[in-house]
N, C-alpha and C positions, 0 to 999 in steps of 0.2 A: 500494500499501500505504501502511497505518494506522505512524503510526511510534508510538514509544512514549509518545509526550507525549498527541499526540491522542485514544491508547486508558487512558490515567490521566484526560486529562479526561473519555471519554465516561463511564467510573466516576464518575466524580465525578457526573457531571448526571445517571444512571439507580439511585443511588442515594446520593444525595443526604439526608446527616441519617440516617445506613443502619438503618434502620430499617425490620423486613419488613413492607412491607406484606397484608392476611389472604390474598389471595390464593397468601403464597408463605408462609406459616405448617405447620406440622405435620399442623395438625389437617385442615389440607381435605381437600378429596376426592380430586381430582382434583392431587399430587402434579405440578407443572413443572419439571424438570427441564434439563439441558444436558448435553451428552453432548460431551465436548474434541477428542474425532476430529475435531468443527467448527472450529476455533479452532487445528489439527494447522502449523500454518505461523507461532507464536509459539511464542515461551516459554513456560516456569514464572507466573511477577508476571502476564506481561497478558496470559496465559489468566485469569487467575486477576480482575484486572481484568475481563473481556468478559465474564466471567460472572456480576458486581455488577450487569457495565453492564446486562441484561436485567433487573437485575430480580430475578433466584430464588438461593435456599439450596440447593440442589443441584447435585451437578455429579459427573459418570460419566469418571473419571480413565482416560483411553488414555495406551497405555505411552511416546510417544515425551514429553508432562512430568510422568511420575514411568517413570521410564525401569528397564529390568530389573536391568543392570550395574550395583546402583545397587548399595553395601554395604546389609544393615541401619538399618545406625547412618542413612546416607544415607536413605536411605527413611522411615524414622520420620520428618527433620527435612522431608524434602520437606512427608510429608502435615501435618506440621504447621501449614506455612503457608497448607494452604487451611483449616487446623480457626481459623487464629487472624484468618483472612480475615471467619472467618460465615459459613462454607461447611460444610456435609453434605454429604461423601464418600459417593455413595450404591452402591459401584459400586468396578470395572473394567474395559476391555476399547472394542476384542471382544479376546480372547484364544487363538491360535491352541493347538488342546493334540492336535495327530494320533500322539502318540510317547510311551509313560511316560518319558523323561527333560525331555520338555515338559508333563508330568501334575507331575513333581516340581516344579520349576523353580518353577512360572508360582501354584503352590499358597503352598510357601516363598514367592514375593517377597507374596505376598493376606496371610501371618501375619506378615511382617513391617511391610506397609505398612496391617496390622489393616482390611479391606477387607470392607462387611458381605456382597458377595456378588462371583461376574464371568461375564460376561458371556464365553462361548468360542464356536470352534467345531474342535467335536473332526472325530475320528473313530471313527466307528459298532465298525472294531472296540476299541476302550479304553473304553466306557462306562465295562464293569466298572467298570476301571479309577480311573476321576472319581470313581463311584457314591462308589468304597468311599475317596478322599479324603476327598469331599465329608464321612462316618463321623464321621470319624479328623479332622479340621478344625471342623467344624459349619459351613465355609463353604458358602451351597449355588451353585450352578453353574445359569446363565440360558442357553440353546442359539440362537442368533443366525443363523432364516436369511438366504440372501439371495439368492437370483430364481433362474433358470432359466436363470442362470450355475453354478448351486450343483450338480449331480448328486446330489450326497447328499444336501441338505438344502434346496430352494430356501425351502417354504414352513412355516408350524410344524405343519400334522397330519404331515408323514414324518417329525418329529422326536414328532411326537406318539406313534407309530407303533413310537415304542423303546425310550421309558421311561416308556411309562401302568404302569410296575408295579416301576417300580426309586421310591429314597427319595424321598420328596415335595418332597426338600430341589433334586432334578435337574430339572430342568424349560425354562421358555421364555424367550429375547426375544424378542416381537414385531416385526418389524421391517417395517410398514405400507405401505409400498413395494415393494421384495423382494417384500413377499403379496404384493401384486394385480399386481405384472409375473409372479409365478409360473399367474397366472389365475386366484389364491382370491377370494371373498368375503371379503377384512378385515375384516367386523366377526362372521362367521358364522366365521370363522379362529379370534377370541381366544372368542367363544363355549363352541367346543367346548375349547378348552386350559381353561376352568373355574382355578384353584384354580392349576393347573401356567405360568400365565402371572405369570410373575417384574416383570417387567423392559419396556420396548416402546422405543422409535428410533418418532418421529417427523419424518414429511417428507410435499410436497408432492407431483404430478408433477399438471402439466397434461396427462398418460392414461400413464391406469395403465397403462399394459405402457410406460411408454419410461425409464429411468430419467438416456435425456439432460432431459429437459422437467423436472425440477427443479424449485420453485419455491417463492420462499416461504412459509409455512405460511401457509395463506387461500387463493395464488391462487389453486395447481392445480384437481384434482378426486375429492382426497380425501371419503374423507364425515367431517369431525373430527367432526360433530354424533355422527354413529352412534354410531362411534368409544365418544367419550367417556361415549354411553347407556347401554352398553353395560358400561365398564369400573364406571360405577354401581351401574348392576343388579347385578353380582359383585361389587360394595368390595373392590375392586382395592384391595387395600395395599401397590403399588411405586413406580412413576417414570414417567411420561412425560419421558424425556429428549428433547432435539429435538439430530434429528442431521444439521448444513446441509454437506452436502454441493458448495457453489458459491458461487461467490465467495470464492475461501480465501484469496485477502491483504486480502478487504474483506470477512469476514465478518459483521463489527454489525447495518448499520441492515438487512437479512433475517432475520440471528433476533431483533434486536429486531419488527421489524413483525413473527413467525412468533407469535411469546409474547404478543402486544399483542390476536393473534386466541386466538390459543386460552387467553389470559382471559378475551375478551368470550366466546366460546362455554359454557368453564366454569360461568362461572357464568352461562352459560341452561341448561346440562343440570339445574345442582344447584339452579335455582330462586332464583340470588343477583342 
């Protein structure tokens, strides 16, 4: 397992002369970030250093790095650590919302931490109340699909059926791995989601039907170039966040390899 010293050294090397390269600037057509769940074994300071070591400015914060139980003042201070490191917080998640108390708690959390978006796992019965909270706070939500094990929302199209007439800020977080495992054409699912696609979780699988075959992005069968082409076609305004669920004790090598591949492909499909 990486030590704190290893992490800080890698960060220094990966973000030397910390000035973001062109591919990580806000004007870039495909904005690549990190879902901090990828770094779930590491505390907040290490998480921040490791995101920077990947050479990206963008991070979606999972609750282990900014816990729900913190006071509003503590949440603001924790969020400031990301800001002071030069990172752009693009959202929070995944967050479970299956009952009224969870909706209130998580939206209060989002307001205190100034999250621009919430990635959520809701129950269909509370979607109306979630929509009301979106309208009240102005914070969009992106519903995350979870593959064939998820009896409610295995694929983005299953979400779309229930939200198609809701406020446009109620949208999708397309998890590409879970989408292919649900037996769907991931590129078509993204296309069909259209403007409802507010966020994405990127990963790669050797076998697109098996969660146990996850590998660094570029080492599997995920049609990354076709996904990126579709995002460009749609002028997707959000972020493609790497959700690296393997190598939990030492994720940085695989994450950096994933970013290297994704940047190369993003540049190629954008004509760069």
